[in-house]
C-alpha positions as CSV (number, residue, x, y, z in Angstrom):
1,M,124.6,-9.8,-5.0
2,N,120.0,-10.2,-1.7
3,R,121.6,-9.5,-2.1
4,L,124.4,-10.2,-5.2
5,S,122.9,-7.3,-4.0
6,P,121.0,-4.6,-3.6
7,L,121.0,-1.7,-5.8
8,R,117.7,-0.1,-6.6
9,L,117.5,1.3,-10.8
10,S,114.4,2.3,-11.7
11,A,113.8,1.0,-15.5
12,A,114.0,3.5,-17.9
13,A,110.5,5.0,-19.4
14,A,110.5,4.6,-23.3
15,A,111.5,7.3,-25.1
16,L,109.4,9.6,-27.6
17,L,110.5,10.4,-30.5
18,G,107.7,13.3,-32.6
19,L,108.4,12.9,-36.2
20,A,108.2,16.0,-38.2
21,A,104.3,17.4,-39.0
22,C,102.6,15.7,-42.1
23,A,100.0,19.0,-43.8
24,G,96.1,18.1,-42.7
25,G,97.1,15.7,-40.1
26,P,99.0,15.5,-36.5
27,A,102.7,14.4,-36.3
28,P,103.1,10.4,-36.0
29,V,104.8,9.3,-33.2
30,A,107.6,6.7,-33.1
31,R,108.2,4.9,-30.0
32,L,112.1,4.0,-29.7
33,A,112.5,0.7,-27.8
34,P,113.2,0.4,-24.5
35,P,117.0,-0.5,-22.9
36,T,118.1,-4.2,-22.6
37,V,117.0,-5.2,-19.1
38,A,119.0,-9.6,-19.4
39,P,121.5,-9.8,-20.5
40,E,122.5,-11.3,-23.8
41,T,123.3,-15.1,-23.7
42,A,123.5,-18.1,-26.2
43,P,122.9,-21.8,-25.6
44,L,126.2,-23.8,-25.0
45,S,126.8,-27.2,-27.0
46,A,126.9,-29.5,-24.1
47,P,125.7,-28.7,-19.9
48,L,128.7,-27.2,-18.1
49,A,130.0,-29.8,-15.5
50,A,129.2,-29.1,-11.7
51,M,131.3,-26.4,-10.5
52,A,133.0,-26.8,-6.8
53,K,132.6,-24.0,-4.4
54,P,135.6,-21.9,-4.1
55,R,138.2,-22.3,-1.5
56,A,137.7,-18.3,-0.5
57,P,135.2,-16.0,-0.9
58,L,135.6,-14.0,-4.4
59,T,137.1,-10.7,-4.0
60,G,138.3,-7.7,-6.3
61,D,137.3,-5.8,-8.2
62,I,133.9,-5.9,-10.7
63,S,133.5,-3.2,-13.8
64,A,130.4,-4.0,-15.0
65,T,127.7,-2.0,-17.4
66,S,124.0,-1.1,-16.1
67,L,121.9,-3.3,-18.8
68,I,119.3,-0.7,-17.7
69,D,120.7,2.7,-18.7
70,G,124.0,2.2,-19.5
71,A,125.6,3.4,-16.9
72,P,129.0,1.6,-15.4
73,L,128.7,0.2,-12.8
74,T,131.5,-1.0,-10.0
75,F,131.8,-3.0,-7.0
76,R,134.8,-3.7,-4.3
77,A,134.3,-6.9,-2.8
78,R,137.3,-7.2,0.2
79,P,137.5,-9.4,2.9
80,A,136.4,-8.8,6.5
81,G,137.0,-11.4,8.7
82,D,134.8,-14.6,7.7
83,T,132.7,-12.2,5.2
84,V,133.0,-10.3,2.4
85,R,132.2,-6.7,2.1
86,V,131.0,-5.0,-0.8
87,T,131.1,-1.9,-1.7
88,Q,129.4,-0.4,-4.7
89,S,129.3,2.5,-7.2
90,D,126.6,4.0,-5.9
91,G,127.2,4.2,-1.9
92,C,125.6,0.8,-0.9
93,A,128.3,-1.4,1.3
94,W,126.9,-4.7,2.4
95,T,128.2,-7.9,3.7
96,R,127.9,-12.2,3.2
97,W,129.6,-14.7,4.4
98,G,131.6,-16.4,1.6
99,D,128.1,-18.2,-0.6
100,W,127.8,-15.3,-2.9
101,F,124.3,-16.1,-3.2
102,A,123.0,-16.0,0.6
103,P,121.2,-12.4,1.1
104,S,123.5,-10.1,3.0
105,D,123.5,-9.7,6.6
106,S,124.2,-6.5,6.8
107,W,123.7,-3.1,4.4
108,A,123.7,0.3,5.3
109,N,123.0,3.3,2.6
110,C,121.1,0.9,0.2
111,G,117.9,1.7,-1.7
112,D,115.5,4.3,-0.9
113,S,113.3,3.4,1.4
114,Q,113.3,5.5,4.8
115,N,113.2,2.2,7.1
116,W,115.5,-0.1,5.5
117,H,118.4,1.2,3.5
118,S,121.0,0.4,6.6
119,G,120.3,-2.8,9.1
120,Q,121.6,-6.3,9.8
121,A,120.8,-9.4,9.7
122,T,121.5,-13.0,10.7
123,V,121.1,-15.3,8.0
124,R,120.7,-19.8,8.4
125,P,121.1,-22.0,5.6
126,V,119.3,-24.8,4.7
127,G,121.0,-27.1,2.3
128,S,123.4,-26.3,-0.5
129,L,123.7,-25.3,-4.3
130,W,127.2,-26.8,-4.1
131,P,128.6,-28.2,-6.4
132,L,126.4,-25.8,-8.6
133,R,124.7,-28.4,-11.1
134,P,121.6,-28.2,-13.1
135,G,118.3,-28.7,-9.7
136,A,120.7,-28.3,-7.1
137,E,118.8,-26.3,-4.3
138,A,118.9,-23.9,-1.0
139,A,117.0,-21.6,0.5
140,Y,118.8,-19.2,3.2
141,V,116.3,-18.6,6.4
142,R,116.7,-14.8,7.3
143,N,116.5,-12.9,10.3
144,A,116.6,-9.0,9.4
145,T,116.5,-5.8,11.6
146,S,116.8,-2.3,10.4
147,H,117.9,0.9,11.8
148,T,114.8,2.1,12.7
149,G,114.0,-1.5,14.6
150,R,111.9,-2.7,11.9
151,T,111.8,-6.8,12.0
152,Y,111.5,-9.9,9.5
153,T,112.3,-13.0,9.0
154,R,111.6,-14.2,5.4
155,E,113.3,-17.1,3.0
156,T,115.4,-17.2,0.2
157,R,115.4,-20.0,-1.7
158,C,117.8,-20.6,-4.9
159,R,118.0,-23.3,-7.9
160,V,120.1,-23.8,-9.9
161,T,117.9,-23.5,-13.6
162,G,121.0,-24.3,-16.2
163,S,123.9,-23.4,-18.0
164,E,124.3,-21.1,-20.6
165,A,126.8,-18.7,-22.0
166,V,126.4,-14.8,-21.6
167,I,127.9,-12.6,-24.4
168,R,130.2,-10.1,-23.2
169,P,130.6,-6.3,-23.9
170,S,133.6,-7.6,-25.4
171,G,132.4,-10.0,-27.2
172,A,133.2,-13.0,-25.8
173,A,130.7,-15.5,-24.5
174,T,131.6,-17.2,-21.4
175,P,129.8,-20.0,-19.7
176,A,128.2,-19.4,-16.4
177,H,125.8,-21.3,-14.6
178,V,122.2,-20.1,-14.2
179,V,121.0,-19.4,-10.3
180,A,117.9,-18.1,-9.9
181,C,116.9,-16.9,-6.1
182,T,113.3,-15.9,-4.7
183,D,112.0,-14.5,-1.6
184,G,108.4,-13.5,-2.6
185,K,109.0,-10.4,-3.4
186,R,112.4,-10.2,-6.0
187,V,113.7,-13.5,-8.4
188,R,117.3,-12.6,-8.3
189,T,119.2,-14.2,-11.0
190,T,123.1,-14.8,-11.3
191,W,124.5,-16.1,-14.0
192,F,127.8,-17.9,-12.4
193,A,131.2,-18.3,-14.1
194,E,134.2,-20.8,-13.1
195,G,136.9,-18.9,-11.3
196,E,135.3,-15.6,-11.9
197,G,132.4,-15.8,-10.1
198,P,128.9,-13.8,-11.3
199,V,129.5,-12.5,-14.7
200,A,125.7,-11.3,-14.9
201,F,122.5,-10.7,-12.3
202,R,119.4,-8.9,-12.9
203,A,116.9,-9.1,-9.6
204,V,113.2,-8.2,-10.9
205,H,110.3,-7.1,-8.4
206,A,107.2,-9.3,-8.2
207,D,105.2,-5.2,-9.1
208,N,107.8,-2.9,-10.1
209,G,109.8,-5.0,-12.5
210,V,113.5,-4.6,-12.8
211,E,115.1,-3.0,-10.8
212,E,118.8,-4.3,-11.5
213,A,120.1,-5.5,-14.5
214,W,124.3,-5.3,-14.9
215,V,127.1,-8.1,-17.2
216,R,130.4,-7.8,-16.4
217,N,132.6,-6.0,-18.4
């Protein structure tokens, strides 16, 4: 969740529905609309107040629904020293220190890259997003080493772009700060709510489009 989060979900292809053939010509084809790839949101009547950084890393279980294929997702967050370890329902496990928006500093069984599905990194923050408020910015410099010995250094820049209400599967509207982080390859957007943390998330690859999108149940 970066990691908020390193799930690798492929966008579903648009389905085709064949209609009955008409005499004297080929059957017309109707295209079903692709699935929603962003959380449903609504404007707030007033901007959210600035949100202080939680005193302790957010832990617990998150139950969510994929906006790509409707599949149920779970994230188990547990304290691990001064970091948080998250295990996803697809088997990917990663750690990061208390700031949800920082890139992960270790990961295992994440994605399908032969060289990068596991590894570790050092992460250095530059500035701070906290308290969350419109226009707040920060950066994270990440020096990563894969399990096969490959390395890279990359900067992730995050900015609070505003606030809006996320419409949950239950129909409830949850006010949340919107934080967009980019490392030059992906834009990861988190809708982050007071007292709950991430209530929705989306990762968009520059070449491959939406790779991950979910909303918390």
